[in-house]
C-alpha positions in Angstrom: 18.2 4.5 18.3 17.7 5.0 22.0 16.1 2.3 24.1 15.1 4.4 27.1 11.4 3.3 27.2 11.2 0.7 30.1 10.5 -2.4 28.0 10.0 -5.7 29.9 12.9 -8.1 29.8 11.7 -11.1 27.8 14.2 -13.8 26.7 15.0 -13.4 23.0 13.2 -10.0 22.7 15.1 -6.8 21.8 13.9 -3.3 20.9 15.3 -0.9 18.4 12.8 1.8 19.2 13.0 5.4 20.2 11.9 6.7 23.6 8.1 6.8 23.6 6.1 8.1 26.6 3.0 6.0 27.1 4.3 2.9 25.4 4.4 1.0 28.7 0.6 0.6 28.9 0.7 -1.2 25.5 3.9 -3.1 25.7 3.2 -4.9 28.9 5.0 -8.1 29.8 1.9 -10.2 29.3 1.0 -8.6 26.0 4.5 -9.0 24.6 4.7 -12.7 25.8 1.4 -13.2 23.9 2.9 -11.7 20.7 6.1 -13.7 21.2 4.1 -16.9 21.5 2.3 -16.1 18.2 5.5 -15.3 16.5 7.3 -18.5 17.6 4.3 -20.6 16.6 3.6 -19.1 13.2 6.7 -17.3 11.9 8.1 -20.4 10.0 4.8 -20.8 8.1 4.7 -17.1 7.3 8.2 -17.3 5.9 7.3 -20.4 3.8 4.2 -18.6 2.4 6.3 -15.5 1.5 8.8 -17.8 -0.3 5.8 -19.4 -2.1 4.8 -16.0 -3.3 8.1 -15.6 -5.1 7.7 -19.1 -6.6 4.3 -18.2 -7.9 5.6 -14.9 -9.4 8.4 -16.8 -11.1 5.8 -19.1 -12.8 3.8 -16.0 -13.9 7.0 -14.4 -15.3 7.6 -17.6 -17.3 4.1 -17.1 -18.9 2.0 -19.4 -16.6 -0.8 -17.1 -15.7 -3.1 -17.8 -12.7 -6.2 -20.0 -12.9 -8.8 -21.6 -10.6 -7.1 -24.4 -8.6 -8.0 -27.9 -9.7 -7.1 -29.3 -6.3 -9.8 -27.2 -4.6 -12.6 -27.8 -7.1 -14.6 -29.7 -4.6 -14.6 -26.7 -2.2 -15.9 -24.4 -5.0 -18.6 -26.8 -6.2 -20.0 -28.2 -2.9 -22.6 -26.4 -0.8 -21.6 -24.9 2.5 -21.9 -21.6 4.4 -19.8 -19.8 6.8 -20.7 -19.3 10.5 -23.9 -17.2 11.3 -23.4 -13.5 11.2 -23.2 -11.7 14.6 -26.0 -9.3 15.3 -23.9 -6.2 15.3 -22.5 -7.1 11.8 -25.8 -7.7 10.0 -26.0 -4.1 8.7 -22.7 -2.8 7.3 -24.0 -0.5 4.6 -21.4 2.2 5.1 -17.9 1.7 6.4 -15.4 4.4 6.9 -11.6 3.8 7.1 -8.7 5.7 8.4 -5.5 5.7 10.5 -5.4 5.2 14.3 -4.7 8.8 15.5 -7.1 10.0 18.2 -8.9 12.7 16.2 -9.5 10.3 13.3 -10.8 7.5 15.6 -13.3 9.9 17.3 -14.5 11.5 14.1 -14.9 8.1 12.3 -16.7 6.4 15.2 -19.0 9.5 15.4 -19.5 9.7 11.6 -22.8 7.8 11.3 -21.1 5.0 9.5 -22.0 1.4 10.4 -18.4 0.4 10.8 -15.1 2.1 11.3 -12.0 0.2 10.1 -9.1 1.4 12.2 -6.1 1.0 9.9 -2.5 0.0 10.8 -1.9 -0.7 7.1 -2.3 1.3 3.9 -3.5 4.6 5.5 -0.9 4.4 8.4 2.7 5.3 8.2 4.3 2.7 10.5 6.3 4.9 12.7 6.9 3.5 16.2 4.7 6.2 17.6 1.8 5.5 15.2 1.9 1.7 15.7 2.2 1.7 19.5 0.2 4.7 20.5 -2.4 3.8 17.9 -3.0 0.7 20.0 -3.5 2.8 23.1 -5.9 5.1 21.2 -8.1 2.1 20.3 -8.3 0.8 23.8 -9.3 4.3 25.0 -12.0 4.3 22.3 -13.3 0.9 23.4 -13.3 2.2 27.0 -15.0 5.4 25.8 -12.3 7.5 27.6 -10.8 8.8 24.4 -10.7 12.6 23.8 -8.8 15.1 21.8 -8.3 18.8 21.8 -7.2 20.5 18.6 -4.7 23.4 18.5 -7.6 25.8 18.0 -9.2 24.6 21.3 -11.9 22.4 19.7 -12.7 19.4 21.9 -13.6 15.9 20.5 -15.6 13.2 22.4 -17.4 10.1 21.4 -21.2 10.3 20.7 -23.6 8.0 22.6 -23.9 5.8 19.4 -20.8 5.0 17.5 -19.8 2.7 14.6 -18.8 -0.9 15.1 -15.0 -1.2 15.3 -12.9 -3.3 12.9 -9.1 -3.3 12.9 -6.8 -3.9 9.9 -3.3 -5.2 10.9 -0.4 -4.9 8.5 -0.1 -7.6 5.8 1.9 -10.8 6.0 4.7 -9.3 3.9 5.6 -6.6 6.4 7.9 -6.7 9.4 7.9 -4.7 12.6 11.6 -3.9 12.7 11.5 -2.0 15.9 11.1 -5.3 17.8 13.4 -8.3 17.2 12.9 -11.9 18.4 16.1 -14.0 18.4 17.6 -11.3 16.2 14.9 -11.2 13.5 12.1 -8.6 13.1 8.6 -9.6 14.3 5.8 -10.1 11.8 4.0 -6.8 11.6 0.7 -8.7 11.2 1.2 -10.7 14.5 2.5 -7.6 16.3 -0.6 -5.5 15.3 -3.1 -8.3 15.8 -1.6 -9.7 18.9 -1.4 -6.4 20.8 -5.0 -5.4 19.9 -6.5 -8.8 20.6 -4.7 -9.2 23.9 -5.7 -5.9 25.3 -9.2 -5.7 23.9 -10.8 -9.0 23.1 -12.4 -9.4 26.6 -13.3 -5.7 26.7 -15.2 -6.0 23.4 -17.0 -9.2 24.4 -18.1 -7.6 27.7 -19.6 -4.7 25.7 -21.7 -7.1 23.5 -19.5 -7.0 20.5 -16.3 -8.9 19.6 -12.8 -8.4 18.0 -13.4 -7.8 14.3 -10.6 -7.6 11.7 -9.9 -6.8 8.1 -7.1 -9.0 6.5 -5.1 -7.3 3.8 -3.0 -8.4 0.8 -3.7 -12.2 0.9 -2.5 -14.0 -2.2 -3.9 -17.5 -1.4 -6.2 -19.6 0.7 -3.1 -21.0 2.5 -2.4 -17.5 3.8 -6.1 -17.4 5.0 -5.5 -20.7 6.7 -2.6 -19.3 8.5 -4.7 -16.4 9.8 -7.4 -18.9 10.9 -4.8 -20.9 12.9 -3.6 -17.6 14.5 -7.2 -16.9 15.5 -7.7 -20.3 17.0 -4.5 -20.1 19.1 -5.2 -16.6 20.2 -8.7 -17.4 21.4 -7.5 -20.6 23.2 -4.8 -18.7 25.1 -7.1 -16.0 26.3 -10.0 -18.4 27.0 -12.2 -16.7 24.3 -14.7 -19.1 22.6 -13.7 -20.3 19.1 -15.5 -18.2 16.5 -15.5 -15.0 18.6 -13.1 -13.4 16.1 -14.6 -12.4 12.7 -12.5 -11.2 9.8 -13.3 -9.7 6.4 -10.7 -10.5 3.8 -9.8 -7.8 1.3 -9.7 -9.3 -2.2 -7.0 -6.9 -3.4 -4.7 -9.3 -5.3 -5.4 -10.9 -8.6 -4.3 -14.3 -7.2 -6.8 -14.1 -4.4 -9.6 -13.5 -6.9 -9.1 -17.1 -8.1 -9.5 -18.5 -4.6 -12.4 -16.6 -3.1 -14.4 -19.8 -2.2 -11.3 -21.3 -0.7 -10.5 -18.3 1.4 -14.0 -18.2 2.9 -13.7 -22.0 3.5 -10.5 -21.6 5.5 -12.0 -18.9 7.6 -15.5 -20.3 7.8 -15.7 -20.3 11.6 -14.3 -16.7 11.7 -15.5 -15.2 8.4 -17.1 -11.8 8.0 -17.0 -11.9 4.2 -14.9 -10.4 1.5 -14.3 -6.8 0.3 -13.5 -5.4 -3.1 -10.2 -3.7 -2.4 -10.2 -2.1 -5.8 -7.1 0.1 -5.7 -4.7 -2.5 -4.5 -6.4 -5.0 -6.9 -5.6 -2.7 -9.8 -2.0 -2.4 -8.5 -1.7 -6.1 -8.1 -2.7 -6.8 -11.7 -0.1 -4.3 -12.9 2.6 -5.7 -10.7 2.0 -9.4 -11.2 2.1 -9.1 -15.0 4.6 -6.3 -15.1 7.0 -8.1 -17.5 4.5 -8.4 -20.3 4.1 -5.4 -22.6 0.6 -6.6 -23.6 -0.5 -6.1 -19.9 0.3 -2.4 -19.7 -2.5 -0.3 -18.3 -3.7 3.1 -19.6 -4.0 6.3 -17.5 -5.2 5.6 -14.0 -8.3 7.7 -14.6 -9.4 5.4 -17.4 -9.3 2.2 -15.2 -12.8 2.4 -13.8 -15.0 -0.2 -12.2 -17.1 -0.8 -15.3 -14.0 -2.2 -17.1 -14.4 -5.9 -17.9 -11.8 -7.3 -15.5 -13.0 -5.2 -12.6 -16.7 -5.9 -13.3 -15.9 -9.7 -13.5 -14.1 -9.5 -10.1 -17.0 -7.6 -8.5 -19.6 -10.1 -9.8 -17.6 -13.1 -8.8 -17.0 -11.7 -5.3 -20.7 -10.9 -4.7 -21.9 -14.3 -6.1 -19.3 -16.1 -4.0 -20.1 -14.4 -0.8 -23.9 -14.6 -1.1 -23.7 -18.3 -1.9 -21.8 -18.8 1.3 -24.2 -16.6 3.4 -21.9 -13.7 4.1 -21.3 -10.0 3.2 -19.8 -8.8 -0.1 -18.5 -5.4 0.6 -17.9 -2.7 -2.0 -14.8 -0.5 -2.5 -13.5 2.8 -1.5 -14.8 6.2 -2.7 -11.6 8.2 -2.6 -13.3 11.6 -3.1 -13.4 14.1 -0.3 -15.7 17.1 0.1 -14.4 20.2 -1.7 -14.8 23.4 0.4 -15.2 26.7 -1.3 -16.1 25.4 -4.8 -19.7 24.3 -5.0 -19.5 23.3 -8.6 -16.5 21.1 -8.1 -18.0 19.6 -4.9 -21.2 18.8 -6.7 -19.2 17.0 -9.4 -17.2 15.0 -6.8 -20.4 14.0 -4.9 -22.0 13.0 -8.2 -19.1 10.6 -8.8 -19.6 9.1 -5.4 -23.3 8.7 -5.9 -22.8 7.0 -9.3 -20.2 4.6 -7.8 -22.4 3.7 -4.8 -25.4 3.2 -7.0 -23.4 0.8 -9.2 -22.4 -1.1 -6.1 -25.9 -1.4 -4.5 -27.4 -2.5 -7.9 -24.7 -5.1 -8.4 -25.6 -6.6 -5.0 -23.0 -5.3 -2.6 -24.0 -5.3 1.1 -22.2 -2.2 1.9 -19.4 0.2 0.8 -16.4 2.2 1.9 -15.8 5.9 2.2 -12.6 7.8 3.2 -14.1 10.9 4.7 -17.0 11.5 7.2 -18.5 14.0 4.8 -19.3 11.1 2.4 -21.1 8.9 4.9 -24.5 10.6 4.4 -24.1 10.4 0.6 -23.3 6.7 0.6 -25.9 5.9 3.2 -28.6 7.6 1.2 -27.8 5.5 -1.9 -27.8 2.2 0.1 -30.9 3.1 2.1 -32.7 3.7 -1.2 -31.4 0.7 -3.0 -31.2 -1.9 -0.2 -34.4 -2.6 1.7 -33.0 -4.8 4.4 -29.8 -4.8 6.4 -28.0 -6.5 3.5 -28.6 -8.3 0.2 -27.1 -11.7 1.1 -30.4 -13.4 0.2 -29.8 -12.3 -3.4 -27.7 -15.2 -4.7 -26.7 -14.0 -8.2 -27.0 -17.4 -10.0 -26.4 -15.5 -13.2 -22.8 -15.0 -12.3 -20.4 -17.0 -14.5 -16.9 -15.6 -14.5 -14.1 -17.3 -16.4 -10.4 -17.0 -16.1 -10.2 -14.9 -19.2 -12.7 -12.4 -17.7 -10.4 -11.8 -14.7 -7.3 -11.5 -16.9 -8.8 -9.0 -19.4 -6.5 -6.0 -19.5 -8.4 -2.7 -20.0 -7.6 -0.7 -23.2 -6.9 3.0 -23.4 -4.3 5.7 -23.9 -1.4 7.0 -21.9 -1.1 10.8 -21.7 1.5 13.2 -20.5 -1.2 14.5 -18.1 -1.6 11.0 -16.7 2.2 10.5 -16.4 2.6 13.9 -14.6 -0.2 13.1 -12.2 1.3 9.8 -11.3 4.8 11.3 -10.7 3.4 14.2 -8.7 1.0 12.2 -6.5 3.6 9.5 -6.0 6.2 11.9 -4.7 3.8 13.9 -2.6 2.4 10.8 -1.0 5.8 9.4 -0.2 6.9 12.7 1.3 3.9 12.7 3.7 4.4 9.0 4.5 8.0 9.8 5.5 6.7 12.5 7.9 4.4 9.9 9.5 1.2 10.5 7.6 -0.2 7.6 5.6 -3.5 9.1 4.6 -3.1 12.3 2.5 -5.7 14.5 0.8 -4.3 15.4 -2.7 -6.2 17.1 -5.5 -9.6 16.4 -3.8 -8.9 12.7 -3.4 -7.8 10.8 -0.3 -4.6 9.0 -1.3 -3.2 6.1 0.7 -0.5 3.5 0.0 -2.8 1.6 -2.4 -3.4 4.6 -4.7 0.2 5.6 -4.6 1.2 2.0 -5.6 -0.9 2.4 -8.8 1.0 5.7 -9.6 4.5 4.3 -9.2 3.7 0.9 -10.8 2.2 2.5 -13.8 5.2 4.8 -14.3 7.5 1.7 -14.0 5.5 -0.1 -16.6 5.4 2.8 -19.1 9.2 3.4 -18.7 10.4 -0.2 -18.9 8.2 -1.0 -21.9 8.8 2.4 -23.5 5.1 2.8 -24.1 4.0 5.6 -26.4 2.0 8.6 -25.2 -1.0 9.6 -27.2 1.2 12.2 -28.9 3.6 9.6 -30.1 6.5 10.2 -27.7 7.9 7.2 -25.8 8.0 7.2 -22.0 11.7 6.9 -21.5 13.9 7.3 -18.4 14.9 10.7 -19.8 11.3 11.8 -20.2 10.4 10.6 -16.7 13.3 12.5 -15.2 12.4 15.7 -17.1 8.8 15.5 -15.8 9.9 14.6 -12.3 12.2 17.7 -12.1 9.4 19.9 -13.5 6.9 18.5 -11.0 9.3 18.9 -8.2 9.8 22.6 -9.2 6.0 23.0 -9.3 5.6 21.4 -5.9 8.3 23.6 -4.4 6.7 26.8 -5.8 3.3 25.8 -4.4 4.4 24.8 -0.9 6.9 27.6 -0.4 10.5 27.6 0.7 9.8 27.1 4.4 7.7 24.0 4.0 10.0 22.7 1.3 13.0 23.0 3.7 11.1 21.4 6.5 9.7 18.6 4.3 11.2 15.4 2.9 10.6 16.0 -0.8 14.1 15.3 -2.0 14.2 11.9 -0.2 10.7 11.1 -1.5 11.8 11.9 -5.1 14.9 9.8 -4.7 13.0 6.8 -3.4 10.4 7.2 -6.2 13.1 7.3 -8.9 14.9 4.3 -7.5 11.7 2.3 -7.7 11.1 3.5 -11.3 14.7 2.6 -12.4 14.7 -0.8 -10.7 15.1 -3.7 -13.2 12.2 -5.6 -11.7 9.2 -3.8 -10.3 9.6 -3.5 -6.5 7.1 -5.6 -4.6 5.7 -2.8 -2.4 6.7 0.9 -2.1 6.3 0.6 1.7 9.4 -1.7 1.9 12.1 0.7 0.8 10.2 3.5 2.3 10.2 1.7 5.7 14.0 1.5 5.5 14.1 5.3 5.1 11.6 5.7 7.9 13.7 3.7 10.2 16.8 5.8 9.3 14.9 9.0 9.9 13.8 7.8 13.4 17.4 7.0 14.2 18.6 10.5 13.4 15.8 12.3 14.9 
């Protein structure tokens, strides 16, 4: 890689990054020294917690499944609440999410949603350009100087009224390998958080809001405690009052579902509630129990939110949050508007309406959508079903969720259609990710890393346990490879030779197949894919 961008010389810090015009306004000396301070303070604990994840997984593999923690029983049973809710977070009925490119930021902030979650994680491919210039884009949005002109000449500007901004940094498990400190990659979490907080915390406070975050992929309250300590140090160093930061934790791992009270307790001065990160949650259950044939899931389309283990998770999250005086946010509607087919579009919107109606009736205080066109649909459902700004006063004393409820694997069949869909979507998503796009519309759904994780983890399960399709055939490596090759031929015919040659389909298929053939299910598809992404940046 070239190193021609004029990075500040900071002891111990080195860059393996391509030349990037405009990076200098983000990677200032003061900002990088702030990130380095966070890294030096918290990297050892991060590494310990990642090692602990492996120890927990080893216990699960030996047959010791998760349960509510006896040592934190007092936290669960005692009465307490988190810090009072800031005024601009009282009403979060519709939240839109998406990556940090300029057009998306403008459209999302203008969408009519209550909140826009700008995403450095699952809907962002972590190219150097995306991660660094995404930071510049967000600062421009906060300063209201952001603009964009499309290739057709259409100009985009911010409306007078915009959504409240949240930012999702990458998870604890990810590294930012473009930047090394003492020869080791930085934590991607601290890189994303640190740059955004340093450049924008005071800007946001001056505008009457504050730095708000979503925290992904947590597996324990100890990982929440680490984030809380990061917040405390960051606020102290910039002279920002403690409690200015607020963070919503995505409950998107099966382990975190057993520690919801504890996670809120650790973040109680900085909490903005919990969110049902449903797609990653499904993936987490598949992955954590991947060695057990009795834990194999049916077709992805059959794993719906009314299934016992998902309903239990939703009820527990709502009951927990409301008891602690904070928001319980619903999950993502992955549908997108379908142009040119009114009947198909009506069917898609009906699914969104049904999903949001289920959420508001269950007691959620808001919901997620992936496309601006869905904001009015979701907002109408929540406006009709939620009289006030939220439903936190509804405490759900009826909720009683046991360990067995959270561990109930949904029944159902596995079909060739489901297998083909997983292979097709998994490869197409990876191909787009390798080209720098982490949020991809496929077959009238918005796919991101979470939905792609379900696709590849299901195929791994079915192949390694040789599960039977509904027609009796076993899902073997040979059957997978046959279907993969057929799906690749179908994709090639559909995209045409020019786009096929310009794309990265062969590399995506190779990565997907390597993950399927791995003896143990790979932890995250973004880890081997990041290796490939770094190599691609090196060669061009």
